[in-house]
VEXDREN-2710 file (C-alpha; in Angstrom, 1 decimal):
% VEXDREN-2710
k/r/px/py/pz
1/MET/-3.2/-52.4/-22.7
2/VAL/0.6/-52.3/-23.7
3/GLY/2.5/-49.1/-22.2
4/ALA/3.6/-46.9/-24.9
5/ALA/6.6/-45.3/-22.9
6/ASP/7.8/-44.7/-19.5
7/GLY/9.2/-41.4/-17.9
8/SER/8.6/-38.7/-15.4
9/VAL/5.1/-37.0/-15.4
10/THR/4.3/-33.4/-14.0
11/ALA/0.8/-32.7/-12.9
12/ALA/-0.2/-29.1/-11.5
13/SER/-3.3/-27.8/-10.3
14/LEU/-4.2/-24.2/-9.1
15/ARG/-7.4/-23.9/-7.0
16/THR/-8.8/-20.7/-5.1
17/MET/-11.3/-20.4/-2.3
18/THR/-13.3/-17.2/-2.0
19/LEU/-13.8/-15.9/1.5
20/GLY/-16.8/-14.1/2.7
21/ALA/-17.3/-10.4/3.4
22/GLU/-17.3/-11.3/7.1
23/ALA/-14.1/-13.1/7.0
24/THR/-12.8/-10.0/5.1
25/ALA/-14.0/-7.8/7.9
26/ALA/-12.3/-9.9/10.7
27/ASN/-8.9/-9.9/9.2
28/GLY/-8.8/-8.5/5.9
29/SER/-8.4/-11.8/3.8
30/PHE/-10.6/-12.2/0.7
31/MET/-9.2/-14.9/-1.2
32/HIS/-7.1/-18.2/-0.6
33/VAL/-5.1/-19.6/-3.4
34/ALA/-3.4/-23.1/-3.5
35/PHE/-0.8/-24.3/-6.1
36/LEU/-0.2/-28.0/-6.4
37/SER/2.7/-29.4/-8.4
38/ASP/3.1/-33.2/-8.4
39/SER/6.1/-34.9/-10.2
40/TYR/6.2/-38.8/-10.3
41/PHE/7.4/-41.6/-12.5
42/GLY/4.8/-43.3/-14.7
43/ARG/3.8/-45.3/-17.6
44/TYR/1.9/-43.5/-20.3
45/TYR/-1.0/-45.4/-22.1
46/THR/-3.4/-44.1/-24.7
47/ASP/-6.0/-42.9/-22.1
48/HIS/-4.2/-42.8/-18.9
49/ILE/-1.0/-42.6/-17.0
50/ALA/0.0/-45.3/-14.5
51/VAL/1.9/-44.4/-11.5
52/THR/4.9/-46.7/-11.1
53/GLU/6.7/-44.8/-8.3
54/PRO/5.5/-42.8/-5.2
55/ALA/4.6/-39.1/-6.2
56/MET/6.3/-36.1/-4.4
57/PRO/3.8/-33.5/-4.2
58/ASP/4.6/-29.9/-3.5
59/ILE/1.9/-27.6/-2.3
60/ILE/2.3/-23.9/-1.9
61/GLU/-0.7/-21.7/-0.4
62/CYS/-1.2/-18.0/0.0
63/THR/-3.9/-15.7/1.1
64/PHE/-4.7/-12.4/-0.5
65/SER/-5.7/-9.7/2.1
66/LEU/-6.5/-6.1/2.6
67/VAL/-3.6/-4.1/4.1
68/ALA/-2.8/-0.6/4.7
69/TRP/0.6/0.9/4.0
70/ASN/2.5/3.6/6.0
71/TYR/4.7/5.4/3.3
72/SER/7.5/8.0/4.4
73/LEU/10.1/9.6/2.4
74/VAL/7.7/9.9/-0.5
75/THR/8.7/12.2/-3.6
76/SER/7.1/12.7/-6.9
77/ASP/8.6/13.1/-10.3
78/GLU/5.9/14.3/-12.6
79/LYS/3.6/11.1/-12.8
80/ASN/6.0/8.9/-11.0
81/LEU/5.7/8.3/-7.2
82/ASN/8.8/7.3/-5.5
83/ILE/8.4/5.8/-2.0
84/GLY/11.6/5.8/0.2
85/SER/10.2/3.3/2.9
86/ARG/7.0/1.6/3.8
87/VAL/5.6/-0.3/6.6
88/LEU/2.7/-2.7/6.3
89/ILE/-0.1/-2.3/8.6
90/PRO/-2.5/-5.5/8.8
91/LEU/-6.2/-4.6/9.2
92/SER/-8.4/-6.3/11.5
93/ASP/-11.7/-6.1/13.5
94/GLY/-13.5/-4.2/10.7
95/VAL/-17.2/-3.3/10.4
96/TYR/-19.1/-4.9/7.6
97/GLN/-22.0/-3.0/6.3
98/GLY/-24.2/-4.2/3.5
99/GLN/-25.7/-2.2/0.7
100/SER/-28.3/0.1/1.8
101/VAL/-31.1/1.4/-0.6
102/ASN/-33.2/4.6/0.4
103/ASN/-36.6/5.6/-1.2
104/ASP/-35.0/7.4/-4.1
105/LEU/-33.3/4.2/-5.2
106/ASP/-30.0/5.7/-4.4
107/GLY/-27.9/3.4/-2.4
108/THR/-24.6/2.9/-0.8
109/ALA/-22.6/-0.2/-1.9
110/ALA/-21.5/-2.8/0.7
111/HIS/-18.3/-1.8/2.4
112/ILE/-16.1/-2.4/5.4
113/ASN/-14.7/0.2/7.8
114/TYR/-11.5/-0.4/9.4
115/THR/-9.4/1.6/12.1
116/ALA/-5.8/1.1/12.2
117/GLU/-3.3/3.3/14.0
118/GLY/-5.7/6.2/14.6
119/HIS/-7.0/6.3/11.0
120/ASP/-10.2/5.2/9.4
121/PHE/-10.1/3.1/6.2
122/PHE/-13.1/2.6/3.9
123/VAL/-13.0/-0.5/1.5
124/SER/-15.9/-0.8/-1.0
125/MET/-16.6/-4.4/-1.7
126/ASP/-17.5/-3.1/-5.3
127/GLU/-13.6/-3.0/-5.6
128/VAL/-13.0/-6.4/-4.0
129/GLU/-15.6/-8.6/-5.5
130/PRO/-14.3/-8.3/-9.2
131/LEU/-11.0/-9.5/-7.9
132/GLN/-12.6/-12.6/-6.3
133/VAL/-14.6/-13.4/-9.5
134/PHE/-11.5/-13.2/-11.4
135/PHE/-9.5/-15.6/-9.3
136/ALA/-12.4/-18.1/-9.1
137/SER/-12.8/-18.2/-12.8
138/PRO/-11.4/-20.7/-15.3
139/ALA/-9.1/-17.7/-16.4
140/PHE/-7.0/-18.1/-13.3
141/GLU/-7.9/-21.7/-12.2
142/GLY/-7.0/-25.0/-13.8
143/SER/-5.1/-28.2/-13.9
144/VAL/-2.6/-29.7/-16.5
145/GLY/-0.5/-32.9/-16.7
146/TYR/2.3/-33.3/-18.9
147/GLY/5.5/-35.4/-19.5
148/VAL/5.5/-38.8/-21.1
149/GLY/4.1/-38.8/-24.6
150/ASN/1.8/-35.9/-25.7
151/LEU/0.1/-33.2/-23.3
152/ILE/-2.7/-34.8/-21.3
153/ASP/-5.4/-32.5/-20.6
154/HIS/-8.1/-34.0/-18.4
155/TYR/-9.6/-30.6/-17.3
156/ALA/-11.5/-27.8/-19.2
157/GLY/-8.7/-25.4/-18.8
158/VAL/-5.3/-24.6/-17.6
159/GLY/-5.8/-21.3/-16.3
160/VAL/-2.5/-19.4/-15.6
161/ILE/-0.6/-22.5/-14.6
162/PRO/1.8/-22.3/-17.6
163/ALA/3.1/-19.2/-16.0
164/PHE/4.1/-20.8/-12.9
165/MET/6.1/-23.7/-14.9
166/ASN/9.4/-21.8/-15.4
167/ALA/8.7/-19.2/-12.4
168/SER/8.4/-18.9/-8.8
169/PHE/4.9/-19.3/-7.6
170/THR/5.7/-17.0/-4.6
171/ASP/7.3/-14.3/-6.9
172/VAL/4.3/-14.3/-9.2
173/MET/1.8/-13.8/-6.5
174/ASP/3.8/-11.1/-5.0
175/ARG/3.7/-9.4/-8.2
176/VAL/0.0/-10.1/-8.7
177/ALA/-0.6/-8.5/-5.1
178/ARG/1.7/-5.2/-6.0
179/SER/-0.5/-4.9/-9.3
180/MET/-3.9/-5.1/-7.3
181/THR/-2.4/-2.6/-4.9
182/ASP/-1.5/-0.2/-7.5
183/SER/-4.8/-0.5/-9.0
184/LEU/-6.9/0.1/-5.9
185/GLN/-4.7/3.1/-5.1
186/GLN/-5.2/4.6/-8.4
187/SER/-9.1/4.1/-8.3
188/ALA/-9.4/5.1/-4.6
189/ALA/-11.0/8.6/-3.8
190/GLN/-9.8/8.5/-0.1
191/ARG/-7.3/11.1/1.3
192/ALA/-3.7/10.0/2.2
193/TYR/-3.0/11.4/5.7
194/GLY/0.5/12.4/6.5
195/LEU/3.2/15.1/6.2
196/MET/4.0/16.7/2.9
197/GLN/7.4/18.1/2.0
198/VAL/7.6/21.2/-0.1
199/ASP/10.7/22.3/-1.7
200/PHE/11.4/26.2/-1.6
201/SER/14.1/28.1/-3.4
202/TYR/16.2/30.6/-1.2
203/PHE/19.0/32.8/-2.5
204/ARG/21.8/34.4/-0.6
205/VAL/23.4/37.4/-1.9
206/TYR/27.2/38.1/-1.3
207/TRP/27.4/41.7/-2.1
208/ALA/31.2/41.7/-2.2
209/TRP/31.1/39.3/-5.1
210/VAL/28.4/41.4/-6.8
211/SER/30.2/44.6/-6.6
212/LEU/32.4/44.0/-9.8
213/PRO/29.6/43.2/-12.2
214/VAL/27.5/46.2/-10.8
215/ALA/30.4/48.5/-11.3
216/LEU/31.2/47.5/-14.7
217/GLN/27.5/47.9/-15.7
218/PHE/27.5/51.3/-14.2
219/LEU/30.8/52.5/-15.9
220/ALA/29.2/51.1/-19.4
221/ILE/26.3/53.0/-18.8
222/VAL/28.3/56.2/-18.0
223/LEU/30.5/55.5/-21.1
224/LEU/27.5/55.3/-23.4
225/VAL/26.1/58.6/-22.2
226/CYS/29.3/60.4/-22.5
227/THR/29.6/58.9/-26.0
228/ILE/26.1/60.3/-27.0
229/ILE/26.8/63.6/-25.5
230/ARG/30.3/64.2/-27.3
231/ASN/28.8/63.0/-30.7
232/GLU/25.8/65.3/-30.3
233/GLU/28.1/68.2/-29.5
234/ALA/30.3/67.3/-32.7
235/GLY/27.5/67.1/-34.8
236/GLU/26.1/70.6/-33.8
237/LYS/29.6/71.9/-34.7
238/GLY/29.7/70.2/-38.1
239/GLN/32.7/68.0/-36.9
240/VAL/30.9/64.7/-37.3
241/PRO/28.8/64.6/-40.3
242/MET/25.8/61.7/-40.6
243/TRP/26.8/59.5/-43.5
244/LYS/24.0/56.8/-42.5
245/SER/21.4/58.1/-44.9
246/SER/23.8/58.2/-48.1
247/ARG/24.1/55.3/-50.4
248/THR/26.9/56.4/-52.3
249/VAL/29.3/57.9/-49.5
250/LEU/31.6/55.1/-49.9
251/LEU/32.5/56.2/-53.4
252/PHE/34.2/59.3/-52.1
253/HIS/36.2/57.6/-49.3
254/TYR/39.8/56.4/-49.9
255/PHE/42.9/55.1/-47.8
256/ASN/46.4/56.7/-47.7
257/GLU/49.7/55.2/-47.3
258/GLU/49.2/54.8/-43.6
259/ASN/45.8/52.9/-44.4
260/ASP/43.7/55.7/-42.8
261/LEU/40.2/56.2/-44.2
262/LEU/39.9/59.8/-45.6
263/CYS/37.1/61.7/-47.4
264/ASP/37.3/64.9/-49.1
265/VAL/33.4/65.4/-48.7
266/GLN/32.9/67.6/-45.6
267/ASN/29.0/67.4/-45.2
268/PRO/26.0/65.5/-46.6
269/LYS/24.9/68.7/-48.4
270/GLU/28.3/68.7/-50.5
271/LEU/27.8/65.0/-51.2
272/GLU/24.1/65.6/-52.4
273/ASP/25.5/68.3/-54.8
274/MET/28.2/66.1/-56.1
275/GLU/25.7/63.3/-56.6
276/LYS/23.6/65.5/-58.9
277/THR/26.4/65.9/-61.5
278/MET/28.0/62.5/-61.2
279/GLU/27.8/60.2/-64.3
280/THR/27.9/56.4/-64.0
281/ARG/28.2/53.7/-66.5
282/LEU/27.7/49.9/-65.9
283/GLY/30.0/47.5/-67.7
284/TYR/31.9/44.2/-67.4
END
């Protein structure tokens, strides 16, 4: 056939290998991921690409493992957990126990018991196996080749490879690991052992500074009591008439040349008598 075009070609492949429960118990590893990126110069034909220069494959491998974290300086803000520092604790020499079923058809799921730094860790395989199934599925694995001409897809699926084309494979896998860690921690029912810091409020009173506002409050109360007593005594002697209940009292008040408010009515009784003989007219 006649070559349609020449140019660089990139082929990428993402493959996983599921590790058994015994391997997970031995060192915590449960999934191995390999990403291959191959760039070369080729000639594009209608049904294939012929390599005209040596390929330069780049292979990056990583392993997902179960680990423990020692958190310190942990604070909480409503629903947010702030971690000051953390130290990774690798898990190893775990004991795998398969699923057990009793006569009542109630069983215990397969799990692995780890012991690290004096603490026991319990990991259920029901939480690990769904992750293994996802990594081994076409939703994650895949292969793709592109470059000269149109996209050349020789495989059933491309998985998540497009996410790695413009990003670092290592960074993406680190984010995936952190996401899985958060998911397992949120669904776990085990206790977290450590020391908890609780905030308490303490108050120190400087009495020298409190004396002034206390004295002001006391003098204000004394002034109020004296005012009540003086007005009560004046009311009994007729010196201070009670005008609050009257609606016409303002009609009999006036200002003198010194702007003093004066009134010729001496008591409420006299005001009531004047109201009975008063005539009013509305106008505009």
